[in-house]
C-alpha positions as CSV (number, residue, x, y, z in Angstrom):
1,M,-26.1,-9.6,6.8
2,A,-22.9,-11.7,7.5
3,N,-19.0,-10.4,6.6
4,V,-18.2,-13.0,3.8
5,L,-14.7,-14.2,3.8
6,T,-13.5,-13.4,0.5
7,P,-9.4,-13.3,0.5
8,F,-7.0,-11.8,-1.6
9,G,-3.9,-13.3,-0.2
10,F,-1.2,-11.1,0.8
11,K,-1.6,-6.8,-0.2
12,H,1.5,-5.4,1.0
13,L,1.0,-2.0,2.8
14,G,5.1,-1.0,3.3
15,N,7.7,-1.5,5.5
16,V,7.9,-1.4,9.0
17,G,9.4,2.5,9.5
18,I,12.9,1.8,10.6
19,G,14.0,5.4,8.9
20,M,14.7,4.7,5.6
21,A,12.5,5.9,2.0
22,P,9.5,3.0,1.0
23,S,10.6,0.9,-1.3
24,Y,8.8,-2.1,-2.6
25,E,11.7,-4.1,-3.5
26,L,10.7,-6.0,-6.5
27,R,13.5,-9.0,-6.1
28,Q,13.6,-10.9,-9.6
29,R,13.3,-14.3,-9.0
30,R,12.4,-17.6,-11.6
31,I,10.1,-20.5,-12.0
32,A,11.4,-23.0,-13.4
33,L,10.0,-24.1,-17.1
34,G,8.5,-27.2,-15.4
35,Q,6.4,-25.4,-12.6
36,T,3.2,-26.5,-13.4
37,N,1.9,-25.1,-10.7
38,P,-0.1,-21.7,-10.6
39,I,0.7,-18.4,-8.2
40,F,-1.4,-16.0,-8.1
41,H,-0.7,-12.6,-7.3
42,G,-0.8,-12.1,-3.6
43,D,0.5,-15.8,-2.8
44,P,3.8,-16.6,-0.2
45,V,6.4,-18.4,-2.6
46,M,9.5,-20.4,-1.7
47,T,12.9,-21.3,-2.4
48,V,12.8,-24.8,-4.2
49,T,15.3,-26.9,-2.5
50,G,17.2,-29.3,-3.4
51,A,19.0,-30.4,-7.4
52,S,16.8,-27.9,-8.5
53,G,17.0,-25.8,-6.9
54,G,16.9,-21.5,-6.9
55,Y,13.9,-21.2,-8.1
56,I,10.5,-20.0,-6.4
57,Q,7.3,-21.7,-6.3
58,Q,4.4,-21.2,-4.5
59,Y,4.1,-21.6,-0.2
60,A,3.4,-24.8,0.8
61,S,4.9,-26.3,4.9
62,S,6.4,-24.1,7.4
63,T,9.1,-26.8,6.5
64,A,10.0,-24.8,3.7
65,L,12.6,-21.8,3.0
66,F,9.8,-18.8,2.5
67,A,11.3,-16.1,-0.1
68,G,8.7,-13.0,-0.1
69,V,5.3,-12.3,-1.7
70,F,4.5,-12.8,-5.4
71,S,4.0,-9.9,-7.2
72,H,3.9,-10.4,-11.1
73,C,5.6,-12.1,-13.1
74,E,6.8,-11.4,-17.6
75,Y,7.3,-14.8,-19.6
76,F,7.1,-15.4,-23.3
77,S,4.6,-17.1,-24.1
78,V,4.3,-19.8,-26.9
79,S,0.4,-19.1,-27.7
80,Q,1.2,-15.1,-28.0
81,Q,4.6,-15.9,-29.4
82,R,5.0,-12.6,-27.0
83,K,6.7,-11.6,-23.9
84,V,3.5,-11.6,-21.3
85,R,3.4,-9.6,-18.2
86,S,1.0,-11.2,-15.8
87,N,-0.4,-10.8,-12.8
88,Y,0.3,-14.8,-11.7
89,W,1.9,-17.9,-14.0
90,P,-0.5,-19.8,-14.5
91,G,1.4,-23.4,-14.6
92,S,2.1,-22.8,-18.6
93,D,2.8,-21.6,-21.7
94,A,6.4,-20.5,-21.1
95,Q,8.9,-21.4,-23.9
96,F,12.0,-20.6,-21.4
97,D,12.4,-20.0,-17.3
98,V,9.8,-17.4,-15.9
99,D,10.6,-13.9,-14.7
100,A,9.5,-13.6,-11.0
101,F,8.7,-10.5,-9.2
102,I,8.6,-11.1,-5.3
103,I,8.8,-8.5,-2.5
104,D,10.6,-10.1,0.6
105,A,12.0,-7.1,2.1
106,A,13.0,-8.1,6.0
107,F,10.6,-4.8,7.2
108,S,7.8,-5.4,4.9
109,Q,4.6,-5.0,6.2
110,F,1.2,-7.0,4.7
111,F,-2.6,-7.3,4.7
112,A,-4.0,-10.9,5.2
113,A,-7.8,-12.5,6.2
114,S,-7.6,-15.2,8.4
115,D,-9.3,-18.8,7.5
116,G,-11.4,-18.2,11.0
117,T,-9.7,-21.5,12.4
118,T,-9.3,-21.1,16.1
119,V,-6.7,-21.4,19.0
120,A,-8.1,-21.5,22.2
121,T,-5.3,-19.0,23.6
122,Y,-5.1,-16.6,20.4
123,A,-8.8,-16.9,18.3
124,P,-11.1,-18.2,20.5
125,S,-13.5,-16.9,17.8
126,G,-11.5,-17.3,15.4
127,V,-10.8,-14.2,15.6
128,I,-7.4,-13.1,16.0
129,L,-7.7,-11.2,19.5
130,Q,-5.0,-8.2,20.6
131,A,-2.8,-11.1,22.3
132,A,-1.7,-12.5,19.4
133,I,0.0,-9.6,18.1
134,G,4.2,-10.9,18.3
135,A,3.3,-15.0,17.4
136,N,4.0,-15.4,14.2
137,I,1.6,-17.4,11.8
138,D,1.2,-19.5,9.0
139,V,-0.7,-19.6,5.9
140,T,-3.7,-21.0,4.4
141,I,-3.0,-21.9,0.9
142,A,-4.1,-24.4,-1.8
143,T,-2.7,-25.6,-4.9
144,G,-4.8,-24.6,-8.0
145,G,-6.3,-21.9,-9.2
146,S,-10.6,-21.7,-10.2
147,T,-12.5,-19.0,-12.0
148,A,-15.0,-19.1,-8.5
149,P,-12.7,-20.8,-5.4
150,T,-14.3,-21.4,-2.4
151,A,-14.2,-19.0,0.4
152,G,-11.9,-20.3,2.2
153,S,-10.0,-23.1,0.6
154,G,-6.9,-21.1,-0.2
155,Q,-7.1,-22.1,-4.0
156,G,-6.4,-18.8,-6.4
157,N,-8.8,-17.2,-8.5
158,T,-7.9,-17.2,-12.1
159,I,-9.2,-14.2,-13.6
160,A,-8.9,-12.1,-10.9
161,Q,-5.5,-13.5,-10.7
162,L,-5.4,-13.3,-7.0
163,S,-4.1,-15.2,-4.2
164,G,-6.6,-17.2,-2.0
165,A,-4.3,-17.5,0.7
166,L,-5.3,-17.1,4.3
167,L,-3.4,-16.6,7.8
168,K,-4.4,-19.8,9.6
169,A,-5.1,-18.2,12.8
170,S,-5.3,-22.3,14.2
171,S,-1.1,-22.0,14.1
172,I,-0.5,-19.0,15.9
173,A,2.2,-19.6,18.4
174,L,6.0,-17.7,18.9
175,T,7.2,-20.6,16.4
176,A,10.3,-18.5,15.0
177,T,9.7,-21.5,11.5
178,L,6.6,-19.8,10.2
179,P,6.5,-17.2,7.7
180,F,4.6,-14.2,8.7
181,R,5.1,-12.6,12.6
182,L,1.3,-10.3,13.7
183,V,2.3,-6.9,13.6
184,R,-1.5,-5.3,14.3
185,P,-5.3,-6.1,13.5
186,Y,-5.1,-4.0,10.4
187,S,-8.6,-2.1,12.3
188,D,-5.9,0.0,14.0
189,F,-4.2,0.9,11.1
190,V,-7.8,1.9,9.7
191,A,-7.9,3.8,13.4
192,Q,-5.8,6.4,12.3
193,Q,-5.7,7.1,8.5
194,R,-9.4,8.2,9.9
195,R,-8.3,10.2,12.3
196,S,-5.2,11.9,10.3
């Protein structure tokens, strides 16, 4: 049986060992009341710039100001007439701006699946090679959500409330503006766990 691509966004693994106690480093930010694009647990987010700056929204491109990875949010629900805590922002139903919690610590490490696109040097068959470690990478992500998103589309799952974001293998480069750096393959992490 072939492997099935089931994206889950960016799962926080912890922080790079720098001699500090581990922490999830959640920071509170805001989603503007008028922001109708859903944001899912594990979605990369960016800071909105311009006149309505300071808010966050789902990450859109490598030219955006990357802010962190979305964990959850809290908002006063119009339909339920109470404060709701949710693993995703559905894009509506809030009375006021939404309190969002993101992981934005500089040394955070995340586990994410690749979209399987190819690049000759680093992912010739869609699988990211050891040679890519130390390079930077962009994200495949799509706006909106679905109860059954197409694998590889980058769209979030409204039932599981999980991101559909993937690492964009074809973007691997030393470009400093890309939001993530490849640190090690997940297979190394699993092998270490088994030896322990």
